[in-house]
Residue frames as qw, qx, qy, qz and C-alpha x, y, z in Angstrom:
[[0.000, 0.886, 0.463, 0.000, 0.00, 0.00, 0.00],
 [0.377, 0.534, -0.032, 0.756, 1.23, 3.47, -0.86],
 [0.296, -0.343, -0.480, 0.751, 1.95, 5.80, 2.04],
 [0.092, 0.875, 0.469, -0.071, -0.51, 8.64, 2.44],
 [0.390, 0.569, 0.045, 0.723, 0.49, 11.96, 0.91],
 [0.441, -0.604, -0.390, 0.537, 1.61, 14.34, 3.64],
 [0.284, 0.668, 0.242, 0.644, 0.79, 17.75, 2.18],
 [0.379, -0.895, -0.186, -0.144, 0.36, 19.42, 5.54],
 [0.686, -0.531, 0.109, 0.485, 4.07, 19.34, 6.30],
 [0.437, 0.419, 0.255, 0.754, 4.69, 21.57, 3.30],
 [0.210, -0.425, -0.385, 0.792, 4.94, 24.90, 5.17],
 [0.134, 0.048, -0.306, -0.941, 3.55, 26.94, 2.27],
 [0.429, -0.326, -0.729, -0.423, 0.50, 24.68, 1.99],
 [0.418, -0.428, -0.708, 0.376, 0.05, 24.51, 5.75],
 [0.113, -0.311, -0.227, 0.916, 0.11, 28.27, 6.26],
 [0.290, -0.067, -0.442, -0.846, -2.37, 28.78, 3.42],
 [0.457, -0.350, -0.804, -0.146, -4.63, 26.11, 4.91],
 [0.305, -0.403, -0.594, 0.625, -4.62, 27.84, 8.30],
 [0.066, 0.139, -0.045, -0.987, -5.98, 30.94, 6.58],
 [0.322, -0.302, -0.723, -0.532, -9.19, 29.17, 5.57],
 [0.496, -0.431, 0.111, -0.745, -12.33, 29.94, 7.66],
 [0.914, -0.229, -0.262, -0.210, -12.78, 26.26, 8.55],
 [0.694, 0.177, -0.493, 0.494, -9.32, 26.30, 10.14],
 [0.322, -0.714, 0.180, -0.595, -10.48, 28.30, 13.14],
 [0.075, 0.351, -0.833, 0.420, -9.31, 27.02, 16.51],
 [0.442, 0.112, 0.718, -0.526, -12.81, 25.93, 17.51],
 [0.375, 0.339, 0.846, 0.169, -15.84, 24.57, 15.63],
 [0.235, 0.698, 0.234, -0.634, -17.15, 27.97, 14.50],
 [0.232, 0.552, -0.496, -0.629, -15.70, 27.62, 11.00],
 [0.052, -0.015, 0.980, 0.190, -17.01, 24.09, 10.51],
 [0.506, 0.026, -0.093, -0.857, -20.41, 24.69, 8.97],
 [0.702, -0.006, -0.634, -0.325, -21.06, 20.95, 8.77],
 [0.010, -0.305, 0.794, -0.526, -20.43, 20.29, 12.49],
 [0.614, -0.017, 0.433, -0.660, -24.05, 19.51, 13.40],
 [0.795, 0.284, -0.351, -0.406, -24.36, 17.00, 10.55],
 [0.682, 0.159, -0.697, 0.157, -21.99, 14.61, 12.30],
 [0.061, -0.268, 0.629, -0.727, -22.21, 15.84, 15.90],
 [0.739, -0.146, -0.033, -0.657, -25.78, 14.47, 15.86],
 [0.883, 0.053, -0.463, -0.053, -24.22, 10.99, 16.02],
 [0.234, 0.410, -0.670, 0.573, -21.99, 11.69, 19.03],
 [0.470, -0.436, -0.740, 0.206, -23.00, 10.14, 22.34],
 [0.243, -0.888, -0.197, -0.338, -24.71, 12.67, 24.63],
 [0.465, -0.810, 0.355, -0.043, -21.99, 12.04, 27.17],
 [0.738, 0.444, -0.481, 0.166, -18.46, 10.74, 26.65],
 [0.471, -0.708, 0.416, -0.323, -17.82, 10.39, 30.38],
 [0.709, -0.371, 0.599, 0.004, -15.08, 7.83, 30.95],
 [0.848, 0.520, 0.084, -0.054, -14.70, 7.15, 27.22],
 [0.494, -0.401, 0.530, 0.560, -11.51, 6.11, 25.50],
 [0.543, 0.781, 0.185, -0.248, -11.50, 7.77, 22.09],
 [0.587, -0.077, 0.451, 0.668, -9.43, 7.74, 18.90],
 [0.308, 0.853, 0.068, -0.416, -9.25, 10.85, 16.70],
 [0.732, 0.088, 0.492, 0.463, -7.91, 9.68, 13.33],
 [0.351, 0.475, 0.288, 0.754, -6.33, 12.43, 11.26],
 [0.294, -0.679, -0.516, 0.432, -6.80, 14.77, 14.21],
 [0.260, 0.740, 0.179, 0.594, -5.54, 17.91, 12.46],
 [0.020, 0.517, -0.329, 0.790, -5.66, 20.77, 14.94],
 [0.288, -0.140, -0.883, 0.344, -7.51, 18.41, 17.33],
 [0.390, -0.237, 0.037, -0.889, -10.76, 20.31, 17.69],
 [0.802, -0.231, -0.413, -0.364, -12.60, 17.02, 18.12],
 [0.630, -0.004, -0.640, 0.439, -10.05, 15.70, 20.62],
 [0.040, 0.109, -0.409, 0.905, -10.54, 18.76, 22.81],
 [0.595, -0.209, -0.184, -0.754, -14.31, 18.57, 22.37],
 [0.782, -0.149, -0.601, -0.074, -14.26, 14.92, 23.52],
 [0.433, -0.005, -0.606, 0.668, -12.22, 15.74, 26.64],
 [0.166, -0.091, 0.229, -0.955, -14.49, 18.64, 27.49],
 [0.734, -0.146, -0.217, -0.627, -17.43, 16.25, 27.19],
 [0.792, -0.430, 0.316, -0.296, -15.99, 13.76, 29.66],
 [0.888, 0.321, -0.320, 0.081, -13.59, 11.56, 27.68],
 [0.753, -0.611, 0.180, 0.168, -10.98, 9.99, 29.95],
 [0.491, -0.394, 0.561, 0.538, -8.41, 9.43, 27.21],
 [0.644, 0.729, 0.076, -0.219, -8.05, 10.51, 23.57],
 [0.635, -0.188, 0.511, 0.548, -5.48, 9.07, 21.19],
 [0.380, 0.854, 0.054, -0.350, -5.00, 11.77, 18.55],
 [0.692, -0.083, 0.535, 0.477, -3.18, 10.59, 15.42],
 [0.454, 0.861, 0.027, -0.230, -1.98, 12.55, 12.41],
 [0.856, 0.250, 0.128, 0.435, 0.66, 12.12, 9.72],
 [0.316, 0.766, -0.005, 0.559, 1.68, 15.79, 9.89],
 [0.523, -0.199, -0.405, 0.723, 4.19, 17.21, 12.38],
 [0.024, -0.242, -0.058, -0.968, 2.81, 20.66, 11.60],
 [0.568, -0.464, -0.406, -0.545, -0.69, 19.57, 12.57],
 [0.728, -0.375, -0.512, 0.259, 0.42, 17.83, 15.75],
 [0.393, -0.050, -0.265, 0.879, 2.47, 20.85, 16.84],
 [0.229, -0.329, -0.172, -0.900, -0.44, 23.19, 16.11],
 [0.672, -0.455, -0.515, -0.277, -2.81, 20.91, 18.02],
 [0.642, -0.279, -0.481, 0.527, -0.53, 20.84, 21.04],
 [0.182, 0.107, -0.119, 0.970, -0.29, 24.64, 21.03],
 [0.427, -0.350, -0.259, -0.793, -4.10, 24.86, 21.21],
 [0.718, -0.344, -0.604, -0.036, -4.46, 22.29, 23.99],
 [0.291, -0.764, 0.268, -0.510, -4.72, 23.66, 27.50],
 [0.028, -0.450, 0.824, -0.344, -3.13, 22.10, 30.57],
 [0.647, -0.014, 0.589, -0.484, -6.21, 20.16, 31.64],
 [0.839, 0.440, -0.058, -0.314, -6.88, 18.84, 28.14],
 [0.382, 0.626, -0.679, 0.041, -3.25, 17.77, 27.83],
 [0.397, -0.320, 0.784, -0.355, -3.74, 15.36, 30.75],
 [0.729, 0.229, 0.559, -0.322, -6.22, 13.40, 28.65],
 [0.720, 0.674, -0.042, -0.158, -4.89, 13.66, 25.06],
 [0.634, -0.370, 0.534, 0.419, -1.98, 11.66, 23.69],
 [0.514, 0.768, -0.163, -0.344, -0.68, 12.98, 20.36],
 [0.675, -0.221, 0.624, 0.325, 1.13, 10.62, 17.98],
 [0.321, 0.563, -0.479, -0.592, 2.51, 10.89, 14.47],
 [0.548, 0.031, 0.836, 0.024, 1.15, 8.05, 12.36],
 [0.307, 0.189, -0.606, -0.709, 0.47, 7.22, 8.73],
 [0.684, 0.029, 0.435, -0.585, -3.02, 5.77, 8.95],
 [0.722, 0.365, -0.509, -0.294, -2.25, 3.45, 6.04],
 [0.532, 0.175, -0.783, 0.271, -0.34, 1.41, 8.64],
 [0.482, -0.516, 0.190, -0.682, -2.76, 2.05, 11.50],
 [0.545, -0.080, -0.813, 0.186, -2.42, -0.26, 14.49],
 [0.427, -0.516, 0.159, -0.726, -4.77, 0.03, 17.47],
 [0.100, -0.154, 0.899, -0.398, -5.09, -1.93, 20.67],
 [0.359, -0.269, -0.793, -0.411, -7.98, -4.40, 20.45],
 [0.475, -0.611, -0.623, -0.112, -11.25, -4.04, 22.36],
 [0.431, -0.194, -0.339, 0.813, -10.15, -0.81, 24.03],
 [0.006, 0.032, -0.052, -0.998, -12.01, 2.20, 22.65],
 [0.275, 0.527, 0.678, -0.432, -15.57, 3.45, 22.97],
 [0.431, 0.849, 0.209, -0.223, -15.46, 5.80, 20.00],
 [0.527, -0.117, 0.434, 0.721, -13.35, 6.22, 16.88],
 [0.307, 0.869, 0.253, -0.294, -13.84, 9.43, 14.90],
 [0.523, -0.082, 0.428, 0.732, -12.29, 10.57, 11.65],
 [0.264, 0.853, 0.233, -0.384, -12.78, 13.86, 9.82],
 [0.498, 0.836, -0.182, -0.141, -11.68, 14.34, 6.19],
 [0.373, -0.610, 0.688, 0.127, -9.02, 11.63, 6.29],
 [0.730, 0.040, 0.680, 0.057, -9.94, 8.42, 4.47],
 [0.660, 0.732, 0.166, -0.023, -10.14, 10.00, 1.01],
 [0.083, 0.854, -0.510, -0.064, -6.35, 10.54, 1.33],
 [0.529, -0.358, 0.770, -0.005, -5.67, 6.80, 1.76],
 [0.366, 0.323, -0.713, -0.503, -5.07, 4.45, -1.18],
 [0.534, -0.168, -0.820, -0.119, -6.57, 1.55, 0.79],
 [0.408, -0.454, 0.279, -0.741, -9.02, 1.62, 3.69],
 [0.842, -0.167, -0.473, -0.198, -9.61, -2.09, 4.29],
 [0.620, 0.006, -0.588, 0.520, -6.81, -2.47, 6.84],
 [0.022, -0.208, 0.349, -0.914, -7.56, 0.74, 8.79],
 [0.646, -0.264, -0.147, -0.701, -11.27, -0.12, 8.97],
 [0.829, -0.141, -0.540, 0.022, -10.48, -3.64, 10.25],
 [0.405, 0.103, -0.533, 0.736, -8.16, -2.15, 12.88],
 [0.294, -0.263, 0.140, -0.908, -10.92, 0.24, 13.93],
 [0.785, -0.251, -0.353, -0.442, -13.51, -2.54, 14.24],
 [0.775, -0.084, -0.559, 0.283, -11.17, -4.69, 16.32],
 [0.264, 0.212, -0.422, 0.841, -10.20, -1.75, 18.55],
 [0.437, -0.373, -0.020, -0.818, -13.76, -0.99, 19.63],
 [0.206, 0.023, 0.868, -0.451, -15.51, -2.48, 22.62],
 [0.004, 0.471, 0.852, 0.227, -18.98, -3.95, 22.08],
 [0.040, -0.861, -0.483, 0.153, -21.40, -1.10, 21.57],
 [0.340, -0.502, 0.158, 0.780, -18.59, 1.22, 20.51],
 [0.470, 0.817, 0.263, -0.206, -19.10, 3.76, 17.72],
 [0.502, -0.085, 0.434, 0.743, -17.22, 4.51, 14.52],
 [0.278, 0.879, 0.310, -0.231, -18.12, 7.87, 12.98],
 [0.481, -0.226, 0.389, 0.752, -16.32, 9.17, 9.92],
 [0.409, 0.833, 0.193, -0.319, -16.73, 11.87, 7.34],
 [0.541, -0.070, 0.523, 0.655, -15.18, 12.10, 3.90],
 [0.233, 0.345, -0.283, -0.864, -15.55, 14.24, 0.83],
 [0.739, 0.307, 0.427, -0.421, -18.79, 13.06, -0.75],
 [0.574, 0.025, 0.709, 0.410, -18.31, 10.67, -3.69],
 [0.401, 0.814, 0.406, 0.110, -20.40, 12.98, -5.85],
 [0.085, -0.966, 0.173, 0.172, -17.81, 15.63, -5.05],
 [0.423, -0.579, 0.628, 0.302, -14.76, 13.44, -5.70],
 [0.818, 0.296, 0.494, 0.012, -15.92, 11.53, -8.78],
 [0.522, 0.848, -0.056, -0.078, -14.63, 13.80, -11.55],
 [0.858, 0.056, 0.063, 0.507, -11.30, 12.82, -13.09],
 [0.329, 0.525, 0.009, 0.785, -10.61, 16.45, -13.92],
 [0.099, -0.017, -0.458, 0.883, -10.61, 19.25, -11.37],
 [0.047, -0.614, -0.787, -0.026, -14.22, 19.35, -10.10],
 [0.003, 0.197, 0.109, -0.974, -16.14, 22.58, -10.50],
 [0.428, 0.589, 0.541, -0.421, -19.63, 23.86, -11.22],
 [0.256, 0.161, 0.596, 0.744, -20.68, 24.43, -14.81],
 [0.278, 0.318, 0.160, -0.892, -23.02, 27.18, -15.94],
 [0.370, 0.394, 0.837, 0.078, -26.28, 25.84, -17.35],
 [0.183, 0.743, 0.410, 0.497, -27.80, 29.18, -18.22],
 [0.072, 0.635, -0.145, 0.755, -27.88, 32.73, -16.89],
 [0.534, -0.567, 0.195, -0.596, -29.55, 31.73, -13.64],
 [0.945, -0.253, 0.128, -0.163, -28.46, 28.16, -13.01],
 [0.135, 0.624, -0.769, 0.012, -25.34, 26.12, -12.34],
 [0.969, -0.092, -0.090, -0.212, -24.86, 22.36, -12.06],
 [0.376, -0.611, 0.697, 0.025, -22.31, 20.00, -10.58],
 [0.720, 0.363, -0.502, -0.314, -21.27, 17.45, -13.20],
 [0.729, -0.344, 0.575, -0.139, -21.12, 13.84, -12.02],
 [0.755, 0.523, -0.372, -0.136, -18.79, 11.86, -14.26],
 [0.495, 0.390, -0.737, 0.245, -16.56, 8.83, -13.74],
 [0.610, -0.493, 0.303, -0.542, -18.51, 7.97, -10.59],
 [0.991, -0.066, 0.006, -0.120, -18.18, 4.21, -11.17],
 [0.739, 0.441, -0.321, 0.397, -14.43, 4.51, -11.75],
 [0.625, -0.777, 0.007, 0.080, -12.91, 4.41, -8.28],
 [0.819, 0.075, -0.020, 0.568, -9.33, 5.36, -7.65],
 [0.452, -0.324, -0.058, 0.829, -6.82, 8.18, -7.65],
 [0.202, 0.896, 0.328, 0.223, -7.76, 11.80, -8.28],
 [0.481, -0.073, -0.087, 0.869, -5.47, 14.81, -8.49],
 [0.025, -0.892, -0.432, -0.129, -7.03, 18.11, -7.43],
 [0.321, 0.365, -0.159, 0.859, -5.89, 21.67, -6.99],
 [0.498, -0.776, -0.350, -0.166, -6.97, 22.62, -3.49],
 [0.469, -0.835, 0.117, 0.263, -4.92, 25.24, -1.66],
 [0.120, -0.626, 0.624, 0.452, -2.07, 24.11, -3.90],
 [0.717, 0.392, -0.403, -0.412, -1.68, 22.04, -7.05],
 [0.531, 0.308, -0.789, 0.019, -1.26, 18.28, -7.13],
 [0.469, -0.288, 0.612, -0.568, -3.23, 17.19, -4.07],
 [0.355, 0.084, -0.903, -0.228, -3.69, 13.41, -4.20],
 [0.582, -0.067, 0.471, -0.660, -7.04, 11.94, -3.15],
 [0.009, -0.010, -0.977, -0.213, -8.98, 8.73, -3.76],
 [0.573, -0.026, -0.112, -0.811, -12.55, 8.46, -5.01],
 [0.008, 0.086, 0.992, -0.088, -14.79, 5.71, -3.66],
 [0.393, -0.395, -0.538, -0.633, -18.48, 5.08, -4.19],
 [0.533, -0.425, 0.289, -0.672, -20.94, 5.37, -1.32],
 [0.957, -0.096, -0.142, -0.235, -21.59, 1.62, -1.54],
 [0.672, 0.343, -0.533, 0.383, -17.87, 0.91, -1.07],
 [0.067, -0.414, 0.534, -0.734, -17.78, 2.65, 2.29],
 [0.717, -0.227, 0.192, -0.630, -21.06, 1.15, 3.46],
 [0.944, 0.092, -0.284, -0.143, -20.43, -2.40, 2.26],
 [0.491, 0.377, -0.630, 0.469, -16.99, -2.47, 3.87],
 [0.302, -0.356, 0.493, -0.735, -18.50, -1.45, 7.20],
 [0.867, -0.075, 0.045, -0.490, -21.19, -4.13, 6.90],
 [0.822, 0.288, -0.487, 0.071, -18.66, -6.78, 5.86],
 [0.254, 0.390, -0.666, 0.583, -16.60, -6.10, 8.98],
 [0.362, -0.388, -0.819, 0.219, -19.67, -6.51, 11.18],
 [0.016, 0.112, 0.252, -0.961, -20.67, -2.91, 11.85],
 [0.132, 0.694, 0.708, -0.027, -24.30, -1.85, 12.06],
 [0.156, 0.299, 0.191, 0.922, -25.00, 1.39, 10.18],
 [0.131, -0.616, -0.679, 0.377, -27.02, 3.64, 12.44],
 [0.136, 0.888, 0.225, -0.378, -26.98, 6.87, 10.46],
 [0.558, 0.206, 0.367, 0.715, -25.85, 8.66, 7.31],
 [0.045, 0.859, 0.208, -0.466, -25.66, 12.38, 6.62],
 [0.546, 0.379, 0.350, 0.660, -25.05, 14.25, 3.36],
 [0.218, -0.574, -0.281, 0.738, -24.35, 17.75, 4.55],
 [0.210, 0.587, 0.380, 0.684, -25.95, 20.80, 3.03],
 [0.064, 0.119, -0.318, 0.938, -26.37, 24.27, 4.56],
 [0.003, 0.565, 0.764, -0.310, -29.44, 24.88, 6.69],
 [0.126, 0.825, 0.417, 0.360, -31.90, 27.64, 5.83],
 [0.368, -0.912, -0.036, 0.175, -30.46, 29.72, 8.65],
 [0.620, -0.340, 0.364, 0.606, -26.92, 29.21, 7.41],
 [0.416, 0.458, 0.505, 0.602, -27.96, 30.40, 3.95],
 [0.099, -0.945, -0.259, -0.173, -29.38, 33.55, 5.54],
 [0.506, -0.810, 0.155, 0.254, -26.34, 34.16, 7.74],
 [0.403, -0.459, 0.611, 0.503, -23.73, 32.98, 5.23],
 [0.681, 0.609, 0.124, -0.387, -25.06, 33.60, 1.71],
 [0.225, 0.652, -0.675, -0.261, -21.73, 32.54, 0.18],
 [0.374, -0.130, 0.914, -0.089, -22.75, 28.95, 1.00],
 [0.680, 0.391, 0.099, -0.613, -25.48, 29.05, -1.66],
 [0.554, 0.452, -0.639, -0.282, -23.52, 26.79, -4.03],
 [0.022, -0.214, 0.938, -0.271, -23.20, 24.17, -1.27],
 [0.588, 0.215, 0.498, -0.600, -26.98, 23.78, -1.53],
 [0.630, 0.482, -0.350, -0.498, -26.60, 22.39, -5.06],
 [0.828, 0.171, -0.534, -0.004, -24.84, 19.13, -4.24],
 [0.785, -0.618, 0.035, 0.035, -23.53, 17.27, -1.18],
 [0.311, 0.771, -0.512, 0.218, -19.89, 17.99, -0.42],
 [0.104, -0.428, 0.801, -0.406, -19.59, 15.84, 2.70],
 [0.789, -0.170, -0.513, -0.291, -20.66, 12.29, 3.53],
 [0.242, -0.454, 0.690, -0.508, -20.84, 11.14, 7.15],
 [0.760, -0.104, -0.600, -0.229, -21.42, 7.51, 8.13],
 [0.385, -0.502, 0.557, -0.538, -22.09, 6.44, 11.72],
 [0.734, 0.043, -0.666, -0.124, -21.60, 2.80, 12.73],
 [0.603, -0.549, 0.417, -0.401, -21.89, 0.72, 15.86],
 [0.331, 0.276, -0.902, 0.034, -20.01, -2.45, 16.76],
 [0.745, -0.384, -0.325, -0.438, -22.72, -4.82, 18.07]]
């Protein structure tokens, strides 16, 4: 299996990324937060949690502040880990362990964790079978696996995805090459960002094959209030950009 591309340790890319609204230190820039937070347990008291591709560790800190006893926060990027540590206060640091790890080679302790969460990570991996099996084995009975990826409708295009103008008043998102899974090269923040397109059924069937029960799916789009408050999100109402799948280990 090919190692995951580590674009975040390119300082130019990383500094540009931190300038994006969604890179705020808290959840305020994450317009899609409620679409996957709906699947979080009401309380994480005493939980052992894994944050895969933790980035700046907003979720890790959220979990601790909602009662998690221990969070294992993993990311391939030194820049991200260092940024996450700088945002973690003294109390949170007692409960969060940060580790550098290429999730392609993910290894987790079996039957240990109550919750595994991943945000915008798996579409960077050439293969997800091994990580998903590790996640299943790492969960205790009744544990949850919640992950979000770029929506397959969003990733399908072989060429750089973008809206096309239908007429003076309408745009459309072209869906092409959907059935053709595999590598995609996109220009996001910088040129040459490597991602992998998978169909919705691929994610779901892998979870079912491993023994997970699917207990919820979300295809994020802006709410009516968000469209009022943030009119620049209007195009996000035309197609789903984010897919979230919530699973439970029976």
